[in-house]
N, C-alpha and C positions, 0 to 999 in steps of 0.2 A: 697763823702761818701754815701754808701747806707744805707738808714734808714729803709728799709723793715724788717731787722733783728735786729734793735736797741735794743728792749727790751730783745730779746733772748740773744744778746751779753752781756748786762748788767748783766743778771743772770749768764751766763757762766763765765764772768769775776770775779764776786764775788765768784763763787764756786771754780774754778780752780786756778785763779791767786792769790787769797788770800793765798792759801796753799803754793804757791811758795814764795810769798813776806813776809809772816808772820815770816819765819825763819830768815829774814834779818833785819826786822824793830825791833830794840831793844828799850826797854823802856827808855825814856828820851832823845833819839837822836833828834837833831834839825838840820835842814838844814841850811846851810849858807845863810843868807838873801842876796838877790841879790843886796841890797843896797851897799854891800861891793865890789861887782864886778865892773869891769871897766864900767863906765857909757857910754851909747850909746843913741842916739836919738831914740824915739819910732819907727820912720820910718826905722831905721837901724836894728831893732830887729825882725827877721821874725817869732818868736814864738808867737807874739801877733796877727798873722793873722790866721784865720780859713778858709780854702779854699776848693774848690771842694765839697761843702756842699749841699746836696739836701734838699729842702723843699717841702712839699706837704700838701694840705688841700682840703677838700670838704665842700661846703656850699650851700646856697639857690641860689647864682648866682656867676659868675666868680669874680666879684669885692670883694664880701665878702670872697670868697675862698682865693684870693691873700692876702687880709688883715690878715686873720687868719694864713696863711702859713708863712708870714713874722714875725708876732708876735711870733708864736711858734718857728720859726727858730732862731730868735735872742737869745731867752732864752736858747735853746739847744746848740747853738754855744758857748755861754758864759760858759755853763756847761762843754763842751768839753775842752775849753781853761783852765778853772780852774783845771780839772783833768790832763791836760798836765803839769801844773806847780807844782802841789802838790803831796805829797805822797799818796799812796793808803789808808793808815791809816787815812787820812783826808777826804776821799771821803764822808763819812756820815755827815760831819760837814760843807760841802760847803754851802755858803749862796745863797739864791735866791734874784733876783733883779727885781723890778717892771719896768714897761715900762718907767717911768721917769728916773730911774737910768740907764737903758739900753741905753737910748738916750744920756746920758752923757758920757758913756764909749765907745760907738761905734763911731769910727771916720769916718768910710766910709763903704758903702755897694754897691756891684756891682753884677749885674746879668749876668752870662755867657750864659745862654740859658734858655728859659722858654717856657712852653706849657700850654694851658688851653682849657677847654671845657666849656659848659654852667654852670657847677657846680664845676669843679675842677681846681686846679692850681698846676703846678709842675715846679720847677726851680732849677738850680745849682747856687749857690751863693758864694761870697767871703765876709767875714766879717773882718774888721780891728778894733782892739780895742786899747784904749789908755793905754799904758804901765803904765803911772802914775796912771790912774784911777783903773786899775786892781790890781796894787801893794797896793794902799790904801785900796781897798776892802779886800784883803787878810790879811793885817796887822791889820785892824779893827777887824777881826775875829780871830786874833792870829793863823793864819795858815802859817806854814813854806813853803817856795817855792823856786824853782830854775828856772831861765828864760834864761840861756845861752846855746846855742846849743853845743853838743859834736861833735866828729869826724864823718864825713860822713861814712855811712855803705853801702857797696854793698850787696844787698840782691838778691840771686839767686833762683828763684822759680823752683822746679822740681816736676813733677808729676810721681809717680811710674808707671811702665809699666802695672801693674794689673789694674789700674784705666783707662788706655788708651784703654783697650780692650772694644769692643762693646758687652754687655750682650745679651744673647739669647732673641729674641723678641723685642729688642730695635734698634733704628736707629742711636744712637750716643753713645760714651763712657760715663762712669760714670763722668768722669772729663777730660777736655782737658787741654793742657799746656796753651793755650790762656786764658782760663777761670781762671786758677790759677794766671796767671800774671795779669789779670784784677782785681782780688780781691785785689791785692796790689796797682794797679794804681788808683783805686777808692779812696784810702785813701789819706789824706793830708800829703804826705811824705816830701815835701820840707820844711814845716814849723814845723815839729816835733822837739822835743828836741834832738832826734838823727835823723838827716836828712838821708833819705834813697834814694839810687839810685838802681833801679831794673836792675840787670845785666844779662848777658848771661852765660850759662853753657859752660865752655870751654871744648874742646875735650879731654883734659888730665884728666878731671874728669869723667871717664867712669863709668860703672855700678859697676865694681869691686872696684874702688877707693871710689865710693859713699857708698858701703856697708861697706868698712873698716872705713870710716868716721863715719857712723852711729854706728858702734861697738866701736867707741872711740879710734881707733888705732893712736898712736902718730905720726907715720911715714906718715900716710895719712894726718893728720892735717898740718904737716910740708909741705907736698906737696901742700896742698891747699893754704897755706900761700905764698909759692914760686910762684905758678901759678898766683896769684893775686898781685904779687909784694909787699907783705908784708902789703898791705892795709887792713883795716877791711873788712871781708867778711863773710857771713853766708849763708849756703845752707838751703833752706826751702823746705824739702821733704814732699809731701802730699802723703799718701798711705792709703790702706784699713786697718781698724782696725779689731782686732779679735772679737770685739763686734759688733753685727748687728747694721746697720743703723748709724754707726759712721765712721769718717775719722780720721786718725792719722797725726798729724803734728810733724815732727822731725826737730829741729833746731841744726846745728852743724857748728862750725867755731870759729871766734873770732871777738869781737867788740873793741871799743876804751878802754874798761876796761880789757878784758881778754877772756879766753875760754868761749864759749857758748855751752851748751849741754842741750837740753830740749826736752821732749816728752810728748804729751797730746792728748787725743781723744776728738773729737767734734761731737756732735749729729747733724745729718742731719735733720733740721726742715722740717717736712712734706715730708721727703725723698729727700730733695734738697741738692745735693753735693755742689752746688755753695753757698748755704746758710751756710753750715759748713765751707766752705773755707773762706768766708768773715769774719765769726766769728774768725777763727783761725788767720787770718792776723791781725785783729784788736787787739786781745790779744797779739800777738807777738810784735806789735809795742809798746803796753803799757809796755811789759816786758823790752824792750830795754831802754825805757824812765825811768822806775822805777830804773833800774841798774845805770843809770847816776845820778839821784837825790840821790840815796843812797851813791854813790861814794863821793858826796860833804859832806856827813855826816861822814862816817867812811870807808876810803879805804880798810882797812884790812878786815872788815866784808865782803865787796863785793867780794874781790878777794879770800877770804877763802871759801865762800859759793856760789858756782856756781848754776845756775838754773838746776833742774833735772826733 
């Protein structure tokens, strides 16, 4: 996970994702407590792992920087996990946990790679949390949650031809296909409530079919379903927005719940297309997870009110 744009994502998530979810979250709805679900050992439930997570800090020396990065990283990782498990409407009620409490609910911590200088520390880490401890924390704060993964989704990132062109005076395109794929691969996709596999665009999904999908043509969606053998698949098209300094994300296809049709523009922070792409991917992952959590509340609401 890239933290560079974390604060920007948080603001964008609250601004645009709330509009999408607010129409689905009805007063008085409560998620099915996972205590009713089939019991699994904590080690068997992948959602309690936060992986591919970058920590960074700067301090007076490398040792102090590492200590600060780990302390901050543990807290942020827990926040991400709690948001994974709870409804968006609960985000402003999520509890904070001190160092002693974190030590009790983090079962393991591993460093995948690390770099440091005289005053900085940067690492990619995996955090595993105690399912029992996290559930207790949520119940103590009366927060409904869901902690069982849904159907795996194949996500097909596609960059519109307009973004692949090299602008005058520039040495590279606004956005490349590899960069858009990277925006997804930097996320913790395998441990998400809706596990995601980044897939390839099949030849049958040519530009004409893609345009028909974006227009919402039923025949094109049926063709997409057939091409991917009826398994959940969503095309994530990144294109230029009509608004300056923004990119547009269009999601079209179907997940384990039903049809997906979503469009939203994302500001390029400091002119960075990669920054906008990272934000768009994070919001989209949260969207898929929220749909699953809402499904456990009221399936008719979710199926009737598709994301737009």
